[in-house]
C-alpha positions, -999 to +999 in steps of 0.1 A: -620-255-086-606-271-119-592-301-091-627-310-083-642-310-119-611-330-126-620-358-096-659-354-106-654-368-146-629-393-135-653-408-108-681-408-135-662-424-162-646-452-137-682-455-124-693-468-161-658-485-165-649-459-195-620-440-209-606-407-215-582-393-241-570-358-241-554-335-273-544-306-265-533-273-284-531-241-265-526-256-234-495-274-239-505-305-213-523-289-185-559-307-193-534-338-189-520-322-155-554-318-138-564-351-146-534-369-134-534-348-099-564-368-093-557-400-071-570-429-091-568-411-122-552-443-139-585-462-138-599-441-171-575-418-177-555-437-210-533-407-218-527-368-237-510-360-271-500-325-269-500-311-308-485-282-308-473-276-342-501-279-366-489-304-388-492-325-355-527-321-355-528-338-389-495-367-387-510-380-354-543-369-343-562-372-378-573-342-385-580-334-423-553-315-445-571-296-459-596-284-430-558-272-413-548-251-450-584-235-455-588-224-416-558-233-400-557-247-368-580-225-346-614-238-360-641-255-344-638-290-371-603-289-361-612-293-324-636-317-329-611-331-353-589-333-329-613-351-300-620-380-325-586-383-336-572-385-299-606-409-289-593-432-319-556-428-313-557-442-279-578-468-278-607-443-250-643-439-248-647-400-248-620-376-265-616-343-254-599-313-271-589-280-269-576-257-292-569-218-297-550-187-291-534-178-262-518-148-269-495-126-267-503-124-310-534-134-330-529-166-346-549-176-382-562-147-382-576-153-352-577-128-320-564-133-288-590-152-265-605-175-293-606-207-280-627-242-292-630-271-268-645-300-281-653-334-265-661-367-285-677-394-270-690-436-279-704-438-313-687-407-323-674-416-351-680-397-385-704-369-370-725-393-357-732-401-316-726-371-290-701-353-297-700-313-294-678-281-300-678-248-278-664-217-289-650-193-263-642-160-262-617-155-231-606-125-221-571-117-199-538-129-197-519-159-218-512-176-182-555-170-172-570-179-209-550-213-206-563-222-171-603-211-180-599-230-210-585-257-189-622-258-165-644-249-196-629-282-217-633-302-180-670-281-173-677-294-216-670-334-209-692-333-176-718-322-191-717-349-215-710-371-192-743-361-173-759-360-206-750-392-214-757-414-186-794-394-187-800-407-219-791-446-209-812-445-178-843-428-204-834-464-231-836-486-198-866-473-179-886-476-219-883-437-229-896-425-194 
């Protein structure tokens, strides 16, 4: 099912001449692998950053160091900053991110299965414009949590792309 969701988001992006960048932590490259398994992905997929180490989230993706020190890497605001940061770093229209605890042990005081997925879209700078974070509580083993995180971030992106298309259609039709 994720392969078809990956194909759907890539098709929507390509149709509108938009690009995507991915920031991953707990998924360790699985989102990028899912996207690049789709023929023609290069039309919209710019690339990804797997920032597994917390320090890389700050140094490469621009996540606020104080935020990381105070809350840890498993946090909704961290996920949003990762999505914004990868979008900017890789020059993409859209950025998505995953961060969380796949297990087997809790991290940063968060239980196994705590996951945040985020999207940042056009105009989303300094908290403005399209952007969203979803908090998840996932069950299962490490592999299941990681797979569900991939599905969830692609679903979130698909929902945001659809909402963005509807908003543009409404604008073009004079608000009707």
